[in-house]
N, C-alpha and C positions, 0 to 999 in steps of 0.2 A: 247333428253330430255331437255325441257325448264324449267328454274327455275321460280317460281312464283315471281311476282313483289313484292319488299319490301313494307311493310306496313309503310307508313311515319308517321302514328299516334303514333307509338311506339317510346320510347326514343332511342337515338342514340346507347347507349351501348346495349340495348336489340336487336336492329336490327343487330348489329355486332355479338352478341352472337348467334342469330338464324341463321345467314348466315354462320357460321362456320360449315364445314362438316369434319368429321374425327378428331374432337378435343377430343373425348373421350379417345383416346390413349394418347394424351399429358396430359390430366387431370390425367389419371391413373399413368403415370410416375411421375407426381408431387406429387400426394397424397400417393403413395405406401411407400416412405421413412418415411413419417409422421406416417402412420399406423404401420410400423415396429418399429419405435421408441416408440410409445405408448405401443405396446405389450412387448417390452423389459423393459420399465419402470414398467409395471404391473408385469412382471415376477420377477424383482428385489425386489419390495415391498413385494410380496407374499412370496418369498424365505426368506426374512429377518424375516417376521412374523413366518413362519414355523420353521426356524432355532432357533429363540428365544424360541418358545414353546418346542422344543425338548431338548434344553439345560436346560431349567427350569425344565422339567420333570426329567432329569438326576440329577440335583442338589437336587431335592426333594427326589429322591431315595437314593442318597448318604447320605443326612441328616438323613433320617429315619434309615438307617443302622447304622450310627454313634451313634444315640440315643439308639439303642438296646444294645450297648456295655457297657453302664453305668448302675450302680445300683441305683442311686438316681435321682429323677426327676429334681432337679436343674442342676446336672451335665449333664444329658441327654439333657435338653433344651439348655444349653450352647453349647454342642457338636453339636447339630443339627444346631443351628444358625451359629456357626463358620464354619462348614462343608459346609453349603449352600452358605455362602458368599465366601468361598474359591473356591468352584466349579464354581460359577458364574464368579468370577474374572479370573480363569484359562481358562474358556470358552470364554473370551473376550466379555461377554454380559454386556453392559453398562446399569446398573440399577440406577435409582435415589434413590429409597428406596427399601430395602429388609426387609420383615417381615416374621418371622418364628414362627409358633405355633405348639406345640406338645400336643397330647392327647393319652390316653391309659394307659396301665399298664406295668410296667417293670418286672413283675413276670415271671418266666419261662413259656414258651408257651403262654404268653400274647402278645397282638398286640399293636404296637406303630404306630400312624399315625402322619405324619408331613405335614403341609401345608406351602408352600412357596409362598409368594406373592411378585411380583416384578413389578415396573413401568419401562418398557423397554424404553430406550432412542433411538429414531430414528433420533437423531441429525446428525448422520453420513450420513444419506440419505437426508439431507436438500438440497443438490444440485439437488436432484430429485424432490423437492417440497413436501416432506413428513413432516408434522408438528409434533412437540413434541414427544409424546410417547403413550404407551398403557399399562394398568395394566393387567398383566397376573398372573394366579394363577395355582398352581399344587399341587396335593396331592399324597403322597405315603405312603404305609403301609408296615411294616416289622414285622415278628414274632420274639419274643425274643427266643433265643436258649433254647430248653428244657433241654439240658444236661449241661448247664453251672453250675459251682460249686455254691453251696449255701453258704451263710455266716453263720458260726456257731455261736450260742449264745455265747457271751462273747469274740468273736474273734475281732481283730482290723481290721478296714477297709483297 
């Protein structure tokens, strides 16, 4: 089998590239590690986002439950905020700002909804090239215990 004569009208590098036979294997060997690194980078970033979402959902649930244990709205709001911040700190979720809002009624069999909003810091992943952060939000609802004792008229809190 004879090779065709090189086309001298093409640039030198192009002639060299076209003359190479069997170089696909060498190219695959050079490109494969880069593709694996890209996939690992993507997996790490996606994992960090999913992990942050799960931890925020858990913090919202804990905050809603803590709010249902109080009888007054100011106390319930404070408990929800403090519980959410403590849960996020314990979960090692680095948040720039944490905002907690509570709605609902604290009457027996009433429902309390707590919304936790957190700007998650991806600064620990800066080595991977992930910038800044992202604002995540989670909402959880809890029912106030139906059988909790009622405050009697004239009784001290």
